[in-house]
N, C-alpha and C positions, 0 to 999 in steps of 0.2 A: 719697250721690251719687245713688244708682239712683233713689230716690223722684222727685225733681225731672225726672230725664230720662223715667221713666215717666208722669209727668203731660205733659210736654211732647210725648211720643210719641204716646201712647194714650188722654190725656184724664183725668177722673175715676175711670172703670173701671180703667184702669190704674194709677192712684195708689192707688187701694182695694187690689188685687191687691200692688202693691209694697210697701203698707203691711204687709199679712199677712205678706208673705217678709220684710220686716226684722225683726218682731217674732218670727217664729219663728226665724231665724237668729241674732238677738240673743241669745233664750232660750238656744238651743243652745250658742252659744260663751261663753256667762257661766256654763254648769254643765259641760257636757261638755267645752269647750274648756279651762276653766280646770282640770279634773281632768287632761286629757292633758298640757297644758303643764306641770302641777307633778308629772308623774309620776315623774320621776327625782331631784327635789330636797325633794319634802315627801310625808308619808305621806298616804294617801287620805282620811281624817278631817279632817285640816288643808286640803285642798285642796278638799272641800266644804263645809266652813266659809267657806272663802274666796270661794267661787262665790256663797253667801249674801248678800254684800254687794252685789251689783248691784240698783240700783234698778229696772232693767227687767224683773227677776223678779217683782217686787211690782206694778208697773205692768200688765204682761201679765196675771199673776193676777187682779188686781183688776177688770180689763176683762172678762175672760172669765166671773167670777163674776156679774158686773153683767149681762152679756150673758143668760148662762144663765138667771139669775133673774128676767130681764125688768124690772129696776129703771131707773127713768127719773132720769138726774142732774139735779139741781134746776137750773132754768134760768140761774141767776145763776152757779153754779159751770160749766156748758156754755158761756156765753159767754166767761168768761176763757181756758177750755181752747182754744176756737175762735179766739179771738184769738192765743194761742200758736202754735197750728196753723198758723195763716196765715202766722205768722212765720219758722216752721220751714223751710221749702225756701228762701225767700231767705237765711236765715241760713246753711243748710248750704252754699248756693252761693258766699255771702262767706267763710266757712271755708274751703273748698276753695280759692279763690282766693288768700288769704292762704298756704296751706300750700304751695301751687304757686309763689307768688313767693318763698319763703324756701328752697325745695328745691334744693339744689345737686347737679345731676347731671353725672356725668363718666364715663368708659370704666373707670376703676379699681373700680367698684363691681360686679364680676361677679356677685358672688350677688344682689344688687338685681335686675340685670338679668334673670338667670335665673328669678328668682321673677316677675317681672312678667310674662314670657312665657309662665310655666306658668299665672298667675291670669288674665292676658287672653286666652290661647287653648285652654289646658287646661279652665278650669272651663265657659267656654259651652259648649265640645263634649261634656263630660260631662253637661250639662244638656240638652242637644239629645238625647243618647242615652238618658237616663234620660225624657225626655219620650217618645220614639220607643217605649221599653220599657214605658212605663206607660200609653201611650195618651191622653196630654196633648196638647191640641191649641187651636187658635184664640188667642184673646188671653192666656190662662193660660200656653202655651207661650211666647209672645212676652215675655210679662215675667219669668218665670223665667231665660230664656235672657239677657235685656238685663241682668237684676239679677245673674245669675253673671258675666257679663262686666266688671262693674263693679269698679274697684280699691277697695281699703279706702282710704280718702282720710286719716282721721286717728284717732288713737285717744285716749282720754281717761285718763290714766294718774295717780294721785296728784293730780288737780286741774290738771295743766298738759298741754296739748295736745302730743302728740308724733309725729313721722313715722313710719310704718311701716317 
């Protein structure tokens, strides 16, 4: 959800930074996040093996290797990926809309409300504090704070989309 908003708010430069943020956080949540989430119910080895099932790890690693080795992607493959990339943001917006449409919100879900408040207020405040502490400014700061403020819209699990 953060990438389309970065594009609309900050243009192509914001989208590029938002994509880097997304790749890094996806990488961390699919490795460290799986291990932390499995800490009480699975041995460390099995949790690490489970984290190797995430395709984002292989895509990010391949992208970094190609970039570092300065290998150009063949034009035919690049065109196909470019077409898919062009459809990604509208697809994410449609998916978000469908998830919001089917989400039932009521006052009895206090855990969800507390989590949402922490995510929507605590995360951007933490991002702002880290930016101040690390001396990050300008567009980078704006994108980091905006991305931190974005709620996780949907989670893909076992081939089915589920609300968080």
